[in-house]
C-alpha positions as CSV (number, residue, x, y, z in Angstrom):
1,M,139.0,1.7,55.2
2,A,141.1,4.7,55.9
3,K,143.1,6.5,52.9
4,V,146.6,4.8,53.6
5,S,149.0,3.2,51.3
6,S,148.8,-0.4,50.8
7,A,152.2,-0.6,52.5
8,S,150.8,1.3,55.2
9,A,147.8,-0.5,55.8
10,E,149.9,-3.9,55.8
11,H,151.9,-2.5,58.7
12,I,148.7,-1.1,60.7
13,I,147.0,-4.4,60.2
14,G,150.1,-6.6,61.0
15,R,150.7,-4.2,64.3
16,L,147.3,-4.8,65.4
17,E,147.3,-8.4,65.2
18,R,150.5,-8.2,67.6
19,F,148.7,-6.0,69.8
20,K,147.2,-7.8,72.9
21,V,145.8,-6.5,76.2
22,E,145.2,-8.2,79.4
23,I,142.0,-8.3,81.4
24,P,141.1,-8.6,85.2
25,S,139.8,-11.3,86.7
26,W,138.2,-8.8,89.2
27,G,136.1,-7.5,86.1
28,F,134.0,-10.3,86.4
29,S,133.0,-10.2,89.9
30,Q,130.3,-8.5,91.8
31,T,131.4,-4.9,92.2
32,G,130.0,-1.7,93.4
33,T,131.1,1.4,95.1
34,R,131.9,2.3,99.0
35,F,128.1,2.3,99.5
36,G,127.5,-1.1,98.3
37,K,127.7,-3.6,95.7
38,F,125.3,-3.6,92.5
39,L,124.5,-7.3,92.0
40,Q,124.4,-9.0,88.5
41,D,123.0,-12.6,88.1
42,A,125.6,-13.5,85.5
43,A,128.8,-12.2,87.6
44,A,131.2,-14.8,88.5
45,V,130.9,-16.8,91.6
46,D,134.5,-18.2,91.6
47,M,137.3,-18.5,89.9
48,D,136.3,-20.9,87.2
49,D,133.7,-18.3,86.3
50,K,136.0,-15.8,86.1
51,L,138.6,-17.5,83.5
52,A,135.5,-19.0,81.7
53,D,134.1,-15.2,81.0
54,A,137.6,-14.3,80.4
55,G,137.8,-17.0,77.6
56,Q,134.9,-15.6,76.0
57,V,136.1,-12.3,75.8
58,N,139.0,-13.6,74.1
59,K,137.0,-15.8,71.9
60,Y,135.0,-12.9,70.4
61,T,138.0,-10.3,70.1
62,G,141.1,-12.4,69.9
63,M,143.5,-10.1,71.6
64,T,143.2,-10.9,75.4
65,P,145.3,-14.1,75.8
66,T,146.2,-13.5,79.5
67,V,144.2,-12.6,83.0
68,A,145.3,-10.3,85.5
69,V,144.8,-11.8,89.0
70,H,144.3,-10.7,92.7
71,V,146.2,-13.0,94.9
72,L,144.1,-12.9,98.0
73,W,141.0,-13.2,95.6
74,D,142.4,-15.9,93.2
75,F,145.0,-17.6,95.0
76,P,143.9,-17.4,98.4
77,N,145.9,-20.4,99.8
78,G,149.0,-19.6,97.3
79,Y,150.0,-20.9,94.1
80,D,147.2,-23.4,93.0
81,R,147.9,-25.3,89.6
82,Q,144.5,-26.1,89.5
83,V,143.8,-22.3,88.6
84,V,146.5,-22.6,85.9
85,K,144.7,-25.7,84.6
86,I,141.1,-23.8,84.5
87,A,142.8,-21.1,82.6
88,E,144.2,-23.5,80.0
89,K,140.6,-25.0,79.5
90,Y,139.3,-21.9,78.6
91,G,141.9,-20.6,76.2
92,V,143.7,-18.0,78.4
93,K,146.8,-18.0,80.8
94,I,147.4,-16.1,84.4
95,G,148.9,-12.6,83.7
96,A,149.9,-10.1,86.1
97,I,150.2,-10.8,89.7
98,N,148.5,-8.3,91.7
99,P,149.2,-8.5,95.6
100,N,146.8,-7.1,98.0
101,V,148.4,-5.1,100.9
102,F,145.5,-2.9,101.6
103,Q,142.7,-5.1,102.5
104,D,143.7,-6.2,106.0
105,Q,143.0,-4.3,109.2
106,C,146.8,-4.2,110.2
107,Y,147.4,-1.8,107.1
108,K,145.4,0.9,108.5
109,Y,148.2,3.0,108.8
110,G,150.1,2.0,106.1
111,S,151.8,-1.3,104.6
112,I,155.5,-0.9,103.8
113,T,155.4,2.4,105.3
114,N,153.9,1.5,108.5
115,R,155.8,2.4,111.4
116,D,155.2,-1.1,113.0
117,A,158.3,-3.0,111.5
118,K,156.2,-6.4,111.9
119,I,153.6,-5.0,109.5
120,R,156.0,-3.6,107.1
121,K,157.5,-7.4,107.1
122,R,154.1,-8.9,106.8
123,A,153.5,-6.8,103.9
124,T,157.1,-7.0,102.0
125,G,156.6,-11.1,102.7
126,H,153.4,-10.8,101.1
127,I,154.8,-9.2,98.1
128,I,157.8,-11.8,97.8
129,D,155.0,-14.9,98.0
130,S,153.6,-13.1,95.1
131,I,156.5,-13.0,93.2
132,E,157.0,-16.7,94.0
133,I,153.6,-17.2,92.7
134,G,153.9,-15.4,89.7
135,K,157.5,-17.6,88.7
136,K,155.2,-20.7,88.9
137,T,152.6,-19.6,86.8
138,G,154.9,-17.9,84.2
139,S,153.8,-14.3,84.9
140,E,156.0,-11.9,83.8
141,Y,154.5,-8.7,85.8
142,V,154.1,-8.2,89.4
143,S,151.7,-5.0,89.7
144,L,152.0,-3.1,92.8
145,W,149.4,-0.5,94.1
146,F,149.9,0.8,97.4
147,A,146.9,2.4,99.8
148,D,149.7,3.9,102.4
149,G,149.5,7.6,103.2
150,A,148.3,9.8,105.8
151,N,145.0,11.8,106.2
152,Y,146.1,14.7,108.4
153,P,149.3,17.2,108.5
154,G,151.5,15.9,111.2
155,Q,150.2,12.2,111.2
156,A,153.4,10.8,109.9
157,D,157.0,11.6,108.9
158,I,157.1,11.7,105.0
159,R,160.7,11.2,104.6
160,Q,161.1,8.2,107.0
161,R,157.9,6.6,105.2
162,K,160.0,6.9,101.9
163,A,163.0,5.4,103.5
164,W,160.5,2.3,104.6
165,A,159.0,1.7,101.3
166,T,162.3,2.0,99.4
167,K,163.9,-1.0,101.5
168,S,160.7,-2.9,101.3
169,L,160.9,-2.6,97.5
170,Q,164.4,-3.2,97.2
171,D,164.1,-6.4,99.5
172,A,161.3,-7.5,97.1
173,H,163.2,-7.1,93.9
174,K,166.0,-8.9,94.7
175,T,163.6,-11.8,94.5
176,L,162.4,-11.0,91.0
177,G,162.9,-13.8,88.7
178,R,164.9,-12.9,85.6
179,N,162.1,-12.1,83.1
180,Q,160.0,-10.6,85.8
181,I,159.3,-7.0,85.8
182,M,158.0,-5.2,88.9
183,L,155.2,-2.3,88.2
184,L,154.8,0.5,90.3
185,E,151.5,2.4,90.3
186,Y,150.7,5.7,91.7
187,K,147.8,7.7,92.8
188,P,147.3,11.2,94.3
189,F,144.7,10.7,96.5
190,E,142.1,7.9,98.1
191,P,142.0,6.4,100.1
192,A,144.5,8.7,101.8
193,T,143.5,12.5,101.5
194,Y,146.4,14.3,102.9
195,F,149.0,12.4,100.8
196,T,149.7,9.0,99.5
197,D,153.2,7.7,99.5
198,F,153.1,6.9,96.1
199,C,151.4,10.0,94.9
200,D,152.3,10.7,91.2
201,W,154.5,9.6,88.5
202,G,157.5,10.8,89.9
203,A,157.4,9.5,93.0
204,S,156.9,5.8,91.5
205,Y,159.8,6.6,89.2
206,I,162.0,7.3,92.2
207,F,160.9,4.3,94.1
208,A,161.6,2.3,90.7
209,K,164.8,3.4,90.1
210,N,166.0,2.7,93.6
211,A,164.3,-0.8,93.6
212,G,166.1,-2.2,91.1
213,K,166.5,-2.4,87.3
214,N,163.4,-4.7,86.7
215,A,161.1,-2.1,88.4
216,K,159.3,0.3,86.0
217,V,156.3,2.6,86.3
218,L,152.7,1.7,85.7
219,V,150.5,4.4,84.3
220,D,146.7,4.1,85.5
221,L,144.6,6.4,83.5
222,G,142.2,7.1,86.3
223,H,145.0,7.9,88.9
224,H,145.5,11.5,88.1
225,L,144.2,15.0,88.9
226,L,141.8,16.6,86.8
227,G,143.4,18.3,83.9
228,Q,146.7,16.2,84.1
229,N,148.6,15.7,80.7
230,I,149.1,12.3,80.9
231,E,150.6,11.8,77.3
232,Q,153.4,14.2,78.5
233,I,153.9,11.8,81.6
234,V,154.0,8.7,79.1
235,A,156.4,10.5,76.6
236,W,158.6,11.3,79.3
237,L,158.5,7.9,81.0
238,I,159.4,6.5,77.3
239,D,162.3,8.7,77.0
240,E,163.7,7.7,80.4
241,K,163.0,4.0,79.7
242,M,160.9,3.5,82.7
243,L,157.4,3.0,81.3
244,G,156.4,-0.3,82.4
245,G,152.5,-0.4,81.2
246,F,149.0,1.0,81.6
247,H,145.8,0.3,83.4
248,F,143.1,1.3,80.9
249,N,139.9,2.8,82.2
250,D,138.3,6.4,82.2
251,R,136.8,8.9,84.6
252,K,134.9,12.0,84.7
253,Y,136.1,13.5,88.4
254,A,138.2,11.2,90.4
255,D,139.1,7.3,89.8
256,D,135.8,6.2,88.5
257,D,137.0,3.2,87.0
258,L,134.7,3.7,83.9
259,T,134.9,1.6,80.5
260,T,137.9,3.0,78.4
261,A,137.1,5.8,76.1
262,S,133.6,6.4,77.3
263,I,134.4,9.9,78.5
264,D,137.3,10.9,76.6
265,P,138.4,8.9,73.7
266,Y,140.7,11.7,72.4
267,Q,142.7,11.3,75.8
268,V,143.4,7.7,74.9
269,F,144.5,8.5,71.4
270,R,146.9,11.1,72.5
271,I,148.5,8.5,74.6
272,F,149.0,5.9,71.9
273,N,150.1,8.6,69.6
274,E,153.0,9.0,71.9
275,I,153.5,5.2,71.7
276,V,153.4,4.8,68.0
277,N,155.7,7.9,67.9
278,E,158.2,5.9,69.8
279,E,157.9,2.6,67.5
280,W,158.2,4.9,64.4
281,L,161.6,6.3,65.8
282,T,162.8,2.9,66.8
283,G,161.3,0.6,64.1
284,K,160.2,-2.2,66.5
285,D,157.2,-2.7,69.0
286,I,157.4,-1.4,72.4
287,K,157.1,-3.7,75.2
288,L,154.6,-2.8,77.6
289,A,152.0,-4.4,79.9
290,W,148.7,-3.4,78.6
291,M,146.3,-4.2,81.1
292,V,142.5,-3.3,81.6
293,D,141.5,-2.1,85.4
294,Q,138.1,-1.4,85.5
295,S,135.1,-1.8,87.8
296,H,131.9,-3.0,86.1
297,N,129.2,-1.7,88.3
298,I,126.5,-1.2,86.0
299,K,127.5,-2.3,82.8
300,P,127.2,-6.7,82.2
301,K,130.7,-7.5,82.8
302,I,131.6,-9.7,79.8
303,Q,130.3,-7.1,77.4
304,A,132.0,-4.2,79.1
305,Q,135.4,-6.0,78.9
306,I,134.7,-6.6,75.3
307,Q,133.7,-2.7,74.7
308,T,136.8,-1.5,76.4
309,V,139.0,-3.9,74.5
310,M,137.4,-3.0,71.1
311,A,137.9,0.8,72.1
312,I,141.3,0.4,72.7
313,Q,142.1,-1.5,69.6
314,E,140.3,1.2,67.5
315,L,141.9,4.2,69.0
316,F,145.5,2.2,68.6
317,A,144.6,2.0,65.1
318,K,143.9,5.6,64.6
319,A,147.1,6.8,66.1
320,L,148.8,4.2,63.8
321,L,147.2,6.2,61.2
322,V,149.1,9.8,62.0
323,D,151.5,11.1,59.3
324,R,154.5,10.9,61.2
325,K,156.5,13.1,58.4
326,A,153.7,15.5,57.9
327,L,153.7,15.9,61.6
328,A,157.5,16.4,62.2
329,A,157.3,18.8,58.9
330,A,154.5,20.9,60.6
331,Q,156.3,21.0,64.1
332,A,159.5,22.1,62.4
333,A,157.6,24.8,60.6
334,E,155.8,26.1,64.1
335,D,152.6,25.2,62.0
336,V,150.3,24.9,65.1
337,I,147.0,24.4,63.0
338,G,149.0,22.1,60.6
339,A,150.3,19.8,63.3
340,E,146.8,19.5,65.3
341,T,145.2,18.8,62.3
342,V,147.4,15.8,61.2
343,L,146.3,14.6,64.7
344,R,142.7,15.3,64.1
345,D,142.8,13.8,60.6
346,A,143.7,10.7,62.0
347,F,141.4,10.6,65.0
348,T,138.4,11.2,63.0
349,A,139.4,8.5,60.3
350,D,137.2,5.7,59.9
351,V,139.4,2.6,60.7
352,S,136.3,0.1,60.3
353,G,138.1,-1.5,57.2
354,I,141.4,-2.2,59.1
355,L,139.5,-3.3,62.2
356,K,137.4,-5.6,60.0
357,A,140.5,-7.1,58.2
358,V,142.6,-7.4,61.6
359,R,139.5,-9.4,63.1
360,K,139.3,-11.5,60.0
361,N,142.8,-12.6,60.3
362,L,142.5,-13.3,64.0
363,G,139.5,-15.4,63.3
364,V,137.0,-13.4,65.3
365,P,134.0,-11.7,64.6
366,A,134.0,-8.3,62.7
367,N,131.6,-6.9,65.4
368,P,132.8,-9.0,68.5
369,L,130.5,-7.2,71.0
370,K,127.2,-7.9,68.8
371,A,128.5,-11.3,68.1
372,F,128.9,-12.1,72.2
373,R,125.3,-10.5,72.8
374,D,123.7,-12.7,70.2
375,S,125.5,-15.7,71.6
376,G,123.2,-16.8,74.7
377,Y,126.0,-17.0,76.9
378,E,125.1,-14.2,79.3
379,E,121.5,-15.8,80.0
380,K,122.8,-19.2,80.0
381,A,125.7,-18.1,82.9
382,A,123.2,-16.2,84.6
383,K,120.9,-19.2,85.1
384,T,123.9,-21.5,86.2
385,R,125.1,-18.9,88.6
386,I,121.9,-18.1,90.3
387,Q,121.7,-22.1,91.3
388,K,125.5,-22.3,92.1
389,R,125.0,-19.5,94.8
390,K,121.6,-21.3,96.1
391,D,123.8,-24.5,96.3
392,L,126.5,-22.7,98.1
393,G,124.3,-21.1,100.6
394,I,125.4,-17.5,99.3
395,N,122.7,-15.1,99.7
396,E,123.6,-11.3,98.5
397,G,120.2,-9.9,98.6
398,G,118.7,-7.9,95.7
399,A,119.1,-9.9,92.5
400,F,119.5,-13.1,94.1
401,A,117.0,-12.3,97.3
């Protein structure tokens, strides 16, 4: 176990037991790139499969009790009590509600920023319908990402689009339940390349401020230009009381949606360092939506989710090890090397003992990923789902041809 006092160890273990992460339903389905899908036999076919798989992640990690859903994919006909019952059957609950205002052809030139008032009304109506679904499922968060933007100079009136988006978000915010939070994501490019309407944290901050008191900013780790200091954004949003949550993933070049910490674990640690600093200053857990958003094109779906959750838990544990008093003293003395060393010591610390203790208290295996790989669940699911696709007449080619 890392060298910490018994009091600190008890605090860290307790905090990690309370730390929960939400996983996405779409992470269990067939995924790929814009060029095509990479098929896996064990990938989920329907909502029952998705929630069954989510139950497996929670069973082996003990820290993923909720599942984010995508309305058009998971509630295509509106609220469905059966979906809630299925989730309960597998030991999980429905989490963040994600509207879809980018898939339909009418959104070619934007959704809530479209110059056509009928299309703006349609997009806003779908967001409001999604909020209502969230009320019925008991979901606390409505997570919004917009593909809106323009591809060429002169194509659109930037300020007019900002005004349209503001009005739509205000209309949607009015319908939020008392305990519901609207999360506004941002992305500098893709699919729009000249500009996106929600281009960075500042844009989402302004939109959230104008929408209403229950709107916050959502930070997706992959939605930044290369070299961006994400932990500074996190620190500023915390200070402004506008940080709503995270979409965890990793990237090498753009929005790669790779498994968390597969490329830059030190970045995730530095972000957690800002979170833990806030908790140290206030003496209480920060309330945020901790969510995973990844596309598991190559890795087995469930294993990828477990791997990510374990990485997030480990890096949070390391951030909890940072000696806050020593860091503050080094900063006050302008001891640059000393301050960095405090962080590096925590990042390189062995937290396996701490994680083992946490998992024992949670009643899960010491090595969740190995335990799942040894369970045989994936192999059984593959056989069942190959047959299910045949029964349903689904022929995606590739692995199922």
